[in-house]
C-alpha positions in Angstrom: 215.6 -145.0 139.2 218.6 -147.0 138.9 220.5 -148.4 142.1 223.5 -146.6 141.3 222.0 -143.4 141.6 220.1 -144.5 144.7 223.5 -145.1 146.2 225.2 -141.7 144.7 222.0 -139.9 146.2 221.7 -141.8 149.6 225.4 -140.7 149.8 225.5 -136.9 149.9 222.4 -136.9 151.7 224.0 -139.2 154.1 227.2 -135.9 153.9 225.2 -133.5 154.0 224.1 -134.7 157.3 227.4 -135.6 158.4 228.1 -131.8 157.2 225.2 -129.6 159.5 226.1 -131.6 162.5 230.1 -131.1 162.2 228.6 -127.6 161.7 226.2 -127.9 164.7 228.9 -129.7 167.1 232.0 -127.3 166.3 233.6 -130.4 165.1 235.9 -129.5 161.8 236.8 -133.1 161.6 232.9 -134.0 161.1 232.2 -131.3 159.2 235.1 -132.0 156.0 234.3 -135.5 155.8 231.2 -134.3 155.1 231.5 -132.2 152.4 234.2 -134.7 150.7 231.2 -138.0 151.7 229.5 -135.8 149.3 232.2 -135.2 146.3 233.6 -138.2 146.1 232.5 -139.5 142.7 230.8 -142.7 141.8 231.9 -145.1 138.6 229.5 -146.7 136.5 232.4 -149.6 135.4 232.1 -152.4 137.3 235.5 -154.0 137.9 236.0 -156.7 135.6 237.1 -160.1 137.5 239.1 -163.1 135.1 237.7 -166.2 134.5 238.1 -169.2 136.5 240.4 -172.4 135.0 
């Protein structure tokens, strides 16, 4: 499994846990953070760097 895929899966898992904790303690802010963390798109494209002169 690639590092990017592993990172995406771990972010979704963290978001899911955060959402569950928010529901459990009744904190809508934490619940919303967890939901949004699960939906964050990850790009496989790395930013281009300009060569130094």
